[in-house]
All heavy atoms as a GROMACS GRO file, in nm:
protein
  534
    1MET      N    1  10.458  11.240  10.403
    1MET     CA    2  10.484  11.334  10.507
    1MET      C    3  10.372  11.339  10.603
    1MET      O    4  10.273  11.274  10.587
    1MET     CB    5  10.510  11.474  10.447
    1MET     CG    6  10.653  11.497  10.406
    1MET     SD    7  10.762  11.482  10.545
    1MET     CE    8  10.910  11.537  10.481
    2PHE      N    9  10.386  11.421  10.702
    2PHE     CA   10  10.285  11.437  10.808
    2PHE      C   11  10.180  11.539  10.768
    2PHE      O   12  10.207  11.635  10.698
    2PHE     CB   13  10.353  11.485  10.937
    2PHE     CG   14  10.451  11.384  10.991
    2PHE    CD1   15  10.587  11.399  10.964
    2PHE    CD2   16  10.409  11.279  11.068
    2PHE    CE1   17  10.678  11.309  11.013
    2PHE    CE2   18  10.500  11.188  11.121
    2PHE     CZ   19  10.632  11.201  11.090
    3ARG      N   20  10.057  11.516  10.815
    3ARG     CA   21   9.951  11.613  10.798
    3ARG      C   22   9.978  11.729  10.890
    3ARG      O   23   9.996  11.712  11.012
    3ARG     CB   24   9.814  11.552  10.830
    3ARG     CG   25   9.778  11.451  10.728
    3ARG     CD   26   9.637  11.402  10.757
    3ARG     NE   27   9.549  11.516  10.767
    3ARG     CZ   28   9.417  11.504  10.766
    3ARG    NH1   29   9.360  11.386  10.762
    3ARG    NH2   30   9.340  11.608  10.777
    4THR      N   31   9.983  11.849  10.836
    4THR     CA   32  10.020  11.967  10.916
    4THR      C   33   9.898  12.052  10.955
    4THR      O   34   9.911  12.148  11.026
    4THR     CB   35  10.120  12.054  10.840
    4THR    OG1   36  10.058  12.093  10.717
    4THR    CG2   37  10.249  11.981  10.816
    5ASP      N   38   9.781  12.011  10.915
    5ASP     CA   39   9.660  12.091  10.944
    5ASP      C   40   9.602  12.062  11.080
    5ASP      O   41   9.512  12.128  11.126
    5ASP     CB   42   9.556  12.074  10.837
    5ASP     CG   43   9.513  11.930  10.818
    5ASP    OD1   44   9.587  11.839  10.862
    5ASP    OD2   45   9.405  11.908  10.760
    6GLU      N   46   9.658  11.961  11.155
    6GLU     CA   47   9.599  11.922  11.281
    6GLU      C   48   9.695  11.943  11.397
    6GLU      O   49   9.662  11.903  11.507
    6GLU     CB   50   9.556  11.778  11.276
    6GLU     CG   51   9.448  11.752  11.175
    6GLU     CD   52   9.408  11.604  11.160
    6GLU    OE1   53   9.470  11.523  11.230
    6GLU    OE2   54   9.323  11.575  11.082
    7VAL      N   55   9.813  12.001  11.375
    7VAL     CA   56   9.911  12.018  11.478
    7VAL      C   57   9.961  12.163  11.476
    7VAL      O   58   9.949  12.232  11.377
    7VAL     CB   59  10.029  11.920  11.462
    7VAL    CG1   60   9.982  11.776  11.480
    7VAL    CG2   61  10.099  11.939  11.331
    8SER      N   62  10.025  12.200  11.588
    8SER     CA   63  10.083  12.333  11.595
    8SER      C   64  10.219  12.338  11.525
    8SER      O   65  10.272  12.234  11.484
    8SER     CB   66  10.099  12.376  11.742
    8SER     OG   67  10.208  12.306  11.799
    9GLY      N   68  10.275  12.454  11.511
    9GLY     CA   69  10.404  12.468  11.448
    9GLY      C   70  10.517  12.393  11.516
    9GLY      O   71  10.598  12.328  11.452
   10ASP      N   72  10.519  12.397  11.652
   10ASP     CA   73  10.622  12.324  11.724
   10ASP      C   74  10.606  12.173  11.710
   10ASP      O   75  10.706  12.103  11.693
   10ASP     CB   76  10.620  12.360  11.875
   10ASP     CG   77  10.672  12.500  11.901
   10ASP    OD1   78  10.739  12.560  11.812
   10ASP    OD2   79  10.651  12.550  12.013
   11GLU      N   80  10.481  12.126  11.715
   11GLU     CA   81  10.460  11.980  11.697
   11GLU      C   82  10.498  11.941  11.556
   11GLU      O   83  10.558  11.831  11.537
   11GLU     CB   84  10.312  11.947  11.722
   11GLU     CG   85  10.274  11.965  11.866
   11GLU     CD   86  10.122  11.962  11.885
   11GLU    OE1   87  10.049  12.001  11.790
   11GLU    OE2   88  10.077  11.920  11.994
   12ASN      N   89  10.466  12.022  11.459
   12ASN     CA   90  10.503  11.987  11.324
   12ASN      C   91  10.657  11.989  11.304
   12ASN      O   92  10.710  11.899  11.241
   12ASN     CB   93  10.439  12.092  11.224
   12ASN     CG   94  10.470  12.058  11.081
   12ASN    OD1   95  10.466  11.941  11.040
   12ASN    ND2   96  10.506  12.157  11.005
   13ALA      N   97  10.721  12.088  11.360
   13ALA     CA   98  10.867  12.094  11.352
   13ALA      C   99  10.933  11.972  11.415
   13ALA      O  100  11.031  11.916  11.366
   13ALA     CB  101  10.922  12.226  11.412
   14PHE      N  102  10.876  11.929  11.531
   14PHE     CA  103  10.928  11.811  11.597
   14PHE      C  104  10.913  11.686  11.508
   14PHE      O  105  11.003  11.605  11.495
   14PHE     CB  106  10.863  11.791  11.734
   14PHE     CG  107  10.911  11.673  11.807
   14PHE    CD1  108  11.034  11.677  11.872
   14PHE    CD2  109  10.837  11.555  11.810
   14PHE    CE1  110  11.081  11.562  11.941
   14PHE    CE2  111  10.883  11.446  11.878
   14PHE     CZ  112  11.006  11.448  11.944
   15ALA      N  113  10.791  11.671  11.454
   15ALA     CA  114  10.766  11.555  11.369
   15ALA      C  115  10.854  11.556  11.247
   15ALA      O  116  10.907  11.449  11.202
   15ALA     CB  117  10.617  11.552  11.324
   16GLN      N  118  10.876  11.674  11.184
   16GLN     CA  119  10.961  11.684  11.067
   16GLN      C  120  11.106  11.657  11.105
   16GLN      O  121  11.179  11.591  11.027
   16GLN     CB  122  10.950  11.826  11.004
   16GLN     CG  123  10.812  11.853  10.952
   16GLN     CD  124  10.768  11.761  10.839
   16GLN    OE1  125  10.852  11.703  10.768
   16GLN    NE2  126  10.637  11.751  10.816
   17MET      N  127  11.152  11.702  11.225
   17MET     CA  128  11.287  11.670  11.268
   17MET      C  129  11.305  11.522  11.285
   17MET      O  130  11.404  11.465  11.242
   17MET     CB  131  11.312  11.741  11.401
   17MET     CG  132  11.451  11.709  11.461
   17MET     SD  133  11.481  11.774  11.625
   17MET     CE  134  11.375  11.677  11.726
   18LEU      N  135  11.206  11.455  11.343
   18LEU     CA  136  11.215  11.310  11.360
   18LEU      C  137  11.219  11.236  11.229
   18LEU      O  138  11.301  11.149  11.204
   18LEU     CB  139  11.094  11.268  11.443
   18LEU     CG  140  11.092  11.130  11.506
   18LEU    CD1  141  11.197  11.118  11.610
   18LEU    CD2  142  10.957  11.098  11.562
   19ALA      N  143  11.132  11.275  11.137
   19ALA     CA  144  11.128  11.214  11.006
   19ALA      C  145  11.256  11.235  10.932
   19ALA      O  146  11.313  11.143  10.865
   19ALA     CB  147  11.011  11.269  10.924
   20ALA      N  148  11.309  11.357  10.935
   20ALA     CA  149  11.440  11.387  10.865
   20ALA      C  150  11.552  11.303  10.928
   20ALA      O  151  11.636  11.250  10.852
   20ALA     CB  152  11.466  11.534  10.872
   21ALA      N  153  11.558  11.292  11.061
   21ALA     CA  154  11.662  11.220  11.126
   21ALA      C  155  11.656  11.073  11.088
   21ALA      O  156  11.762  11.014  11.056
   21ALA     CB  157  11.652  11.236  11.276
   22VAL      N  158  11.541  11.012  11.087
   22VAL     CA  159  11.528  10.872  11.050
   22VAL      C  160  11.558  10.851  10.903
   22VAL      O  161  11.616  10.749  10.867
   22VAL     CB  162  11.383  10.820  11.085
   22VAL    CG1  163  11.361  10.681  11.030
   22VAL    CG2  164  11.365  10.819  11.237
   23GLY      N  165  11.528  10.950  10.822
   23GLY     CA  166  11.556  10.941  10.677
   23GLY      C  167  11.698  10.969  10.639
   23GLY      O  168  11.734  10.967  10.522
   24GLY      N  169  11.783  10.993  10.738
   24GLY     CA  170  11.925  11.020  10.712
   24GLY      C  171  11.954  11.159  10.668
   24GLY      O  172  12.066  11.191  10.627
   25GLU      N  173  11.859  11.250  10.680
   25GLU     CA  174  11.878  11.390  10.644
   25GLU      C  175  11.913  11.469  10.769
   25GLU      O  176  11.833  11.552  10.818
   25GLU     CB  177  11.748  11.441  10.579
   25GLU     CG  178  11.706  11.370  10.456
   25GLU     CD  179  11.805  11.388  10.341
   25GLU    OE1  180  11.867  11.492  10.332
   25GLU    OE2  181  11.819  11.297  10.258
   26ARG      N  182  12.034  11.447  10.820
   26ARG     CA  183  12.076  11.511  10.943
   26ARG      C  184  12.077  11.664  10.937
   26ARG      O  185  12.041  11.730  11.036
   26ARG     CB  186  12.214  11.460  10.983
   26ARG     CG  187  12.215  11.314  11.027
   26ARG     CD  188  12.345  11.278  11.083
   26ARG     NE  189  12.364  11.348  11.211
   26ARG     CZ  190  12.383  11.291  11.326
   26ARG    NH1  191  12.394  11.165  11.331
   26ARG    NH2  192  12.400  11.365  11.433
   27GLU      N  193  12.112  11.716  10.819
   27GLU     CA  194  12.120  11.866  10.813
   27GLU      C  195  11.976  11.922  10.824
   27GLU      O  196  11.956  12.023  10.888
   27GLU     CB  197  12.179  11.908  10.676
   27GLU     CG  198  12.328  11.873  10.663
   27GLU     CD  199  12.353  11.731  10.617
   27GLU    OE1  200  12.257  11.659  10.576
   27GLU    OE2  201  12.469  11.686  10.629
   28ASP      N  202  11.880  11.858  10.757
   28ASP     CA  203  11.741  11.904  10.763
   28ASP      C  204  11.688  11.890  10.910
   28ASP      O  205  11.623  11.978  10.960
   28ASP     CB  206  11.653  11.829  10.672
   28ASP     CG  207  11.677  11.864  10.521
   28ASP    OD1  208  11.743  11.965  10.498
   28ASP    OD2  209  11.628  11.790  10.436
   29ALA      N  210  11.724  11.778  10.970
   29ALA     CA  211  11.682  11.750  11.109
   29ALA      C  212  11.742  11.862  11.200
   29ALA      O  213  11.676  11.913  11.291
   29ALA     CB  214  11.726  11.616  11.156
   30LEU      N  215  11.866  11.900  11.175
   30LEU     CA  216  11.930  12.004  11.253
   30LEU      C  217  11.861  12.138  11.238
   30LEU      O  218  11.850  12.212  11.336
   30LEU     CB  219  12.079  12.010  11.218
   30LEU     CG  220  12.164  12.106  11.298
   30LEU    CD1  221  12.159  12.069  11.447
   30LEU    CD2  222  12.305  12.106  11.248
   31ILE      N  223  11.818  12.170  11.117
   31ILE     CA  224  11.745  12.294  11.098
   31ILE      C  225  11.619  12.300  11.182
   31ILE      O  226  11.590  12.403  11.244
   31ILE     CB  227  11.714  12.316  10.945
   31ILE    CG1  228  11.845  12.343  10.870
   31ILE    CG2  229  11.615  12.429  10.926
   31ILE    CD1  230  11.835  12.338  10.722
   32PHE      N  231  11.544  12.190  11.180
   32PHE     CA  232  11.424  12.189  11.262
   32PHE      C  233  11.457  12.196  11.412
   32PHE      O  234  11.391  12.264  11.490
   32PHE     CB  235  11.338  12.061  11.237
   32PHE     CG  236  11.271  12.068  11.104
   32PHE    CD1  237  11.308  11.981  11.002
   32PHE    CD2  238  11.165  12.153  11.082
   32PHE    CE1  239  11.242  11.986  10.875
   32PHE    CE2  240  11.100  12.159  10.960
   32PHE     CZ  241  11.140  12.073  10.858
   33ALA      N  242  11.567  12.127  11.453
   33ALA     CA  243  11.608  12.132  11.597
   33ALA      C  244  11.647  12.274  11.632
   33ALA      O  245  11.613  12.320  11.744
   33ALA     CB  246  11.720  12.032  11.621
   34LEU      N  247  11.720  12.340  11.547
   34LEU     CA  248  11.763  12.480  11.577
   34LEU      C  249  11.639  12.570  11.591
   34LEU      O  250  11.643  12.659  11.677
   34LEU     CB  251  11.854  12.530  11.469
   34LEU     CG  252  11.997  12.469  11.464
   34LEU    CD1  253  12.065  12.508  11.337
   34LEU    CD2  254  12.073  12.517  11.587
   35ALA      N  255  11.540  12.547  11.509
   35ALA     CA  256  11.420  12.630  11.520
   35ALA      C  257  11.345  12.603  11.652
   35ALA      O  258  11.284  12.693  11.708
   35ALA     CB  259  11.325  12.600  11.403
   36LEU      N  260  11.353  12.478  11.702
   36LEU     CA  261  11.282  12.446  11.823
   36LEU      C  262  11.358  12.488  11.948
   36LEU      O  263  11.294  12.529  12.050
   36LEU     CB  264  11.258  12.292  11.827
   36LEU     CG  265  11.152  12.242  11.735
   36LEU    CD1  266  11.160  12.089  11.729
   36LEU    CD2  267  11.012  12.288  11.783
   37MET      N  268  11.489  12.474  11.951
   37MET     CA  269  11.560  12.492  12.080
   37MET      C  270  11.689  12.568  12.074
   37MET      O  271  11.754  12.582  12.175
   37MET     CB  272  11.586  12.353  12.140
   37MET     CG  273  11.674  12.264  12.057
   37MET     SD  274  11.665  12.094  12.107
   37MET     CE  275  11.500  12.049  12.056
   38GLY      N  276  11.729  12.620  11.964
   38GLY     CA  277  11.852  12.696  11.957
   38GLY      C  278  11.974  12.602  11.945
   38GLY      O  279  11.967  12.482  11.942
   39THR      N  280  12.092  12.664  11.952
   39THR     CA  281  12.214  12.592  11.925
   39THR      C  282  12.265  12.503  12.039
   39THR      O  283  12.335  12.408  12.015
   39THR     CB  284  12.327  12.689  11.893
   39THR    OG1  285  12.343  12.784  11.996
   39THR    CG2  286  12.299  12.767  11.762
   40ARG      N  287  12.229  12.535  12.159
   40ARG     CA  288  12.287  12.466  12.275
   40ARG      C  289  12.259  12.315  12.272
   40ARG      O  290  12.348  12.232  12.307
   40ARG     CB  291  12.238  12.529  12.404
   40ARG     CG  292  12.308  12.473  12.524
   40ARG     CD  293  12.278  12.549  12.649
   40ARG     NE  294  12.350  12.495  12.758
   40ARG     CZ  295  12.326  12.524  12.884
   40ARG    NH1  296  12.231  12.614  12.911
   40ARG    NH2  297  12.393  12.470  12.980
   41HIS      N  298  12.137  12.272  12.239
   41HIS     CA  299  12.102  12.135  12.247
   41HIS      C  300  12.062  12.071  12.113
   41HIS      O  301  12.018  11.958  12.110
   41HIS     CB  302  11.986  12.117  12.345
   41HIS     CG  303  12.019  12.163  12.486
   41HIS    ND1  304  12.108  12.096  12.564
   41HIS    CD2  305  11.982  12.269  12.555
   41HIS    CE1  306  12.117  12.160  12.682
   41HIS    NE2  307  12.043  12.266  12.675
   42ALA      N  308  12.073  12.148  12.005
   42ALA     CA  309  12.021  12.097  11.875
   42ALA      C  310  12.088  11.970  11.828
   42ALA      O  311  12.022  11.875  11.783
   42ALA     CB  312  12.034  12.205  11.773
   43PHE      N  313  12.221  11.958  11.839
   43PHE     CA  314  12.289  11.840  11.791
   43PHE      C  315  12.252  11.716  11.872
   43PHE      O  316  12.226  11.610  11.815
   43PHE     CB  317  12.444  11.861  11.794
   43PHE     CG  318  12.489  11.958  11.693
   43PHE    CD1  319  12.518  12.091  11.727
   43PHE    CD2  320  12.510  11.919  11.560
   43PHE    CE1  321  12.561  12.182  11.633
   43PHE    CE2  322  12.555  12.008  11.468
   43PHE     CZ  323  12.582  12.138  11.504
   44GLU      N  324  12.238  11.733  12.003
   44GLU     CA  325  12.194  11.620  12.087
   44GLU      C  326  12.051  11.580  12.051
   44GLU      O  327  12.018  11.462  12.050
   44GLU     CB  328  12.206  11.659  12.234
   44GLU     CG  329  12.174  11.548  12.326
   44GLU     CD  330  12.189  11.586  12.474
   44GLU    OE1  331  12.235  11.699  12.504
   44GLU    OE2  332  12.157  11.501  12.556
   45ALA      N  333  11.968  11.678  12.021
   45ALA     CA  334  11.829  11.653  11.991
   45ALA      C  335  11.818  11.571  11.861
   45ALA      O  336  11.737  11.477  11.848
   45ALA     CB  337  11.748  11.779  11.974
   46VAL      N  338  11.905  11.599  11.761
   46VAL     CA  339  11.901  11.522  11.635
   46VAL      C  340  11.944  11.375  11.663
   46VAL      O  341  11.883  11.283  11.611
   46VAL     CB  342  11.991  11.592  11.533
   46VAL    CG1  343  12.012  11.501  11.412
   46VAL    CG2  344  11.933  11.726  11.490
   47GLN      N  345  12.043  11.358  11.747
   47GLN     CA  346  12.090  11.222  11.782
   47GLN      C  347  11.975  11.148  11.853
   47GLN      O  348  11.942  11.028  11.816
   47GLN     CB  349  12.210  11.225  11.872
   47GLN     CG  350  12.258  11.092  11.920
   47GLN     CD  351  12.303  11.002  11.808
   47GLN    OE1  352  12.365  11.047  11.708
   47GLN    NE2  353  12.279  10.872  11.816
   48LEU      N  354  11.910  11.214  11.944
   48LEU     CA  355  11.796  11.148  12.016
   48LEU      C  356  11.681  11.122  11.918
   48LEU      O  357  11.610  11.020  11.931
   48LEU     CB  358  11.750  11.234  12.129
   48LEU     CG  359  11.848  11.245  12.246
   48LEU    CD1  360  11.804  11.348  12.348
   48LEU    CD2  361  11.866  11.109  12.315
   49ALA      N  362  11.657  11.212  11.824
   49ALA     CA  363  11.550  11.195  11.725
   49ALA      C  364  11.577  11.070  11.642
   49ALA      O  365  11.482  10.998  11.609
   49ALA     CB  366  11.534  11.320  11.640
   50GLU      N  367  11.703  11.052  11.604
   50GLU     CA  368  11.734  10.931  11.524
   50GLU      C  369  11.704  10.804  11.608
   50GLU      O  370  11.638  10.711  11.554
   50GLU     CB  371  11.883  10.934  11.485
   50GLU     CG  372  11.917  11.031  11.378
   50GLU     CD  373  12.065  11.034  11.351
   50GLU    OE1  374  12.148  10.999  11.438
   50GLU    OE2  375  12.102  11.072  11.237
   51GLU      N  376  11.747  10.801  11.730
   51GLU     CA  377  11.726  10.683  11.814
   51GLU      C  378  11.576  10.661  11.837
   51GLU      O  379  11.529  10.549  11.826
   51GLU     CB  380  11.799  10.701  11.947
   51GLU     CG  381  11.950  10.704  11.931
   51GLU     CD  382  12.022  10.739  12.060
   51GLU    OE1  383  11.955  10.735  12.171
   51GLU    OE2  384  12.138  10.775  12.060
   52MET      N  385  11.508  10.766  11.867
   52MET     CA  386  11.364  10.756  11.890
   52MET      C  387  11.290  10.715  11.765
   52MET      O  388  11.198  10.630  11.770
   52MET     CB  389  11.309  10.891  11.944
   52MET     CG  390  11.164  10.884  11.985
   52MET     SD  391  11.124  11.041  12.071
   52MET     CE  392  10.973  11.082  11.993
   53GLY      N  393  11.324  10.773  11.656
   53GLY     CA  394  11.261  10.739  11.530
   53GLY      C  395  11.277  10.594  11.492
   53GLY      O  396  11.182  10.532  11.449
   54PHE      N  397  11.401  10.548  11.504
   54PHE     CA  398  11.420  10.405  11.472
   54PHE      C  399  11.352  10.313  11.572
   54PHE      O  400  11.302  10.203  11.532
   54PHE     CB  401  11.572  10.369  11.466
   54PHE     CG  402  11.636  10.426  11.339
   54PHE    CD1  403  11.743  10.515  11.346
   54PHE    CD2  404  11.593  10.385  11.216
   54PHE    CE1  405  11.805  10.564  11.233
   54PHE    CE2  406  11.652  10.433  11.101
   54PHE     CZ  407  11.756  10.524  11.108
   55ALA      N  408  11.342  10.354  11.693
   55ALA     CA  409  11.269  10.273  11.793
   55ALA      C  410  11.116  10.268  11.755
   55ALA      O  411  11.058  10.161  11.758
   55ALA     CB  412  11.285  10.326  11.933
   56LEU      N  413  11.059  10.380  11.719
   56LEU     CA  414  10.918  10.387  11.680
   56LEU      C  415  10.898  10.306  11.551
   56LEU      O  416  10.798  10.233  11.538
   56LEU     CB  417  10.875  10.528  11.658
   56LEU     CG  418  10.866  10.612  11.784
   56LEU    CD1  419  10.838  10.755  11.751
   56LEU    CD2  420  10.756  10.558  11.876
   57LEU      N  421  10.992  10.317  11.460
   57LEU     CA  422  10.978  10.237  11.337
   57LEU      C  423  10.981  10.089  11.365
   57LEU      O  424  10.906  10.011  11.305
   57LEU     CB  425  11.095  10.277  11.240
   57LEU     CG  426  11.086  10.224  11.100
   57LEU    CD1  427  10.962  10.264  11.027
   57LEU    CD2  428  11.212  10.272  11.024
   58GLY      N  429  11.065  10.050  11.454
   58GLY     CA  430  11.072   9.908  11.494
   58GLY      C  431  10.942   9.860  11.556
   58GLY      O  432  10.897   9.747  11.528
   59LEU      N  433  10.881   9.947  11.638
   59LEU     CA  434  10.749   9.911  11.698
   59LEU      C  435  10.642   9.893  11.590
   59LEU      O  436  10.562   9.803  11.595
   59LEU     CB  437  10.708  10.013  11.798
   59LEU     CG  438  10.784  10.015  11.930
   59LEU    CD1  439  10.742  10.138  12.014
   59LEU    CD2  440  10.763   9.887  12.007
   60VAL      N  441  10.643   9.982  11.492
   60VAL     CA  442  10.545   9.975  11.385
   60VAL      C  443  10.563   9.849  11.304
   60VAL      O  444  10.469   9.776  11.275
   60VAL     CB  445  10.553  10.100  11.293
   60VAL    CG1  446  10.473  10.079  11.167
   60VAL    CG2  447  10.506  10.222  11.366
   61ARG      N  448  10.688   9.815  11.274
   61ARG     CA  449  10.717   9.694  11.196
   61ARG      C  450  10.687   9.570  11.273
   61ARG      O  451  10.660   9.463  11.214
   61ARG     CB  452  10.861   9.697  11.148
   61ARG     CG  453  10.885   9.802  11.042
   61ARG     CD  454  11.024   9.799  10.994
   61ARG     NE  455  11.042   9.899  10.888
   61ARG     CZ  456  11.158   9.938  10.846
   61ARG    NH1  457  11.272   9.897  10.899
   61ARG    NH2  458  11.166  10.031  10.750
   62ALA      N  459  10.698   9.574  11.405
   62ALA     CA  460  10.670   9.456  11.490
   62ALA      C  461  10.521   9.436  11.512
   62ALA      O  462  10.481   9.334  11.571
   62ALA     CB  463  10.744   9.469  11.622
   63GLY      N  464  10.439   9.529  11.469
   63GLY     CA  465  10.293   9.519  11.490
   63GLY      C  466  10.232   9.402  11.419
   63GLY      O  467  10.298   9.334  11.337
   64PRO      N  468  10.106   9.376  11.447
   64PRO     CA  469  10.038   9.261  11.389
   64PRO      C  470  10.029   9.262  11.235
   64PRO      O  471  10.027   9.159  11.170
   64PRO     CB  472   9.901   9.261  11.448
   64PRO     CG  473   9.881   9.399  11.499
   64PRO     CD  474  10.020   9.452  11.528
   65ASP      N  475  10.030   9.381  11.174
   65ASP     CA  476  10.018   9.391  11.027
   65ASP      C  477  10.152   9.412  10.962
   65ASP      O  478  10.158   9.440  10.841
   65ASP     CB  479   9.916   9.495  10.988
   65ASP     CG  480   9.957   9.634  11.040
   65ASP    OD1  481  10.056   9.646  11.112
   65ASP    OD2  482   9.883   9.730  11.006
   66GLY      N  483  10.262   9.410  11.040
   66GLY     CA  484  10.393   9.429  10.988
   66GLY      C  485  10.423   9.567  10.931
   66GLY      O  486  10.507   9.582  10.847
   67GLY      N  487  10.349   9.664  10.978
   67GLY     CA  488  10.371   9.804  10.941
   67GLY      C  489  10.296   9.844  10.815
   67GLY      O  490  10.323   9.950  10.757
   68GLN      N  491  10.206   9.763  10.769
   68GLN     CA  492  10.126   9.793  10.650
   68GLN      C  493  10.019   9.898  10.682
   68GLN      O  494   9.959   9.890  10.791
   68GLN     CB  495  10.055   9.667  10.594
   68GLN     CG  496  10.158   9.563  10.548
   68GLN     CD  497  10.252   9.614  10.441
   68GLN    OE1  498  10.206   9.680  10.343
   68GLN    NE2  499  10.376   9.585  10.452
   69PRO      N  500   9.996   9.994  10.595
   69PRO     CA  501   9.894  10.096  10.622
   69PRO      C  502   9.758  10.033  10.639
   69PRO      O  503   9.718   9.938  10.570
   69PRO     CB  504   9.897  10.184  10.499
   69PRO     CG  505  10.022  10.147  10.421
   69PRO     CD  506  10.063  10.012  10.468
   70SER      N  507   9.681  10.088  10.737
   70SER     CA  508   9.547  10.035  10.765
   70SER      C  509   9.439  10.116  10.703
   70SER      O  510   9.325  10.081  10.712
   70SER     CB  511   9.527  10.020  10.915
   70SER     OG  512   9.525  10.152  10.969
   71GLY      N  513   9.470  10.234  10.651
   71GLY     CA  514   9.369  10.322  10.598
   71GLY      C  515   9.312  10.413  10.703
   71GLY      O  516   9.226  10.496  10.673
   72LEU      N  517   9.355  10.399  10.828
   72LEU     CA  518   9.307  10.487  10.936
   72LEU      C  519   9.413  10.590  10.965
   72LEU      O  520   9.531  10.570  10.948
   72LEU     CB  521   9.282  10.405  11.065
   72LEU     CG  522   9.181  10.290  11.051
   72LEU    CD1  523   9.171  10.213  11.181
   72LEU    CD2  524   9.044  10.353  11.018
   73HIS      N  525   9.370  10.705  11.016
   73HIS     CA  526   9.460  10.813  11.053
   73HIS      C  527   9.488  10.808  11.200
   73HIS      O  528   9.408  10.799  11.278
   73HIS     CB  529   9.402  10.951  11.016
   73HIS     CG  530   9.386  10.973  10.872
   73HIS    ND1  531   9.272  10.932  10.805
   73HIS    CD2  532   9.470  11.022  10.781
   73HIS    CE1  533   9.285  10.964  10.679
   73HIS    NE2  534   9.405  11.020  10.661
   0.00000   0.00000   0.00000
């Protein structure tokens, strides 16, 4: 999971929403989206979080080390 001691509550909720969406946990992602923005845009935010998360994951995997941890934060 993400380190929560270096970010604000909103940033943490956004990161958790993204992680839940990419992990296939749509209900959890929706809970974080609802906390961030209410009902009007939450479902769309989860869809965008899935797309963004998979795009970021693809960039990490395409990197020179193939997505292997480097030991750096």
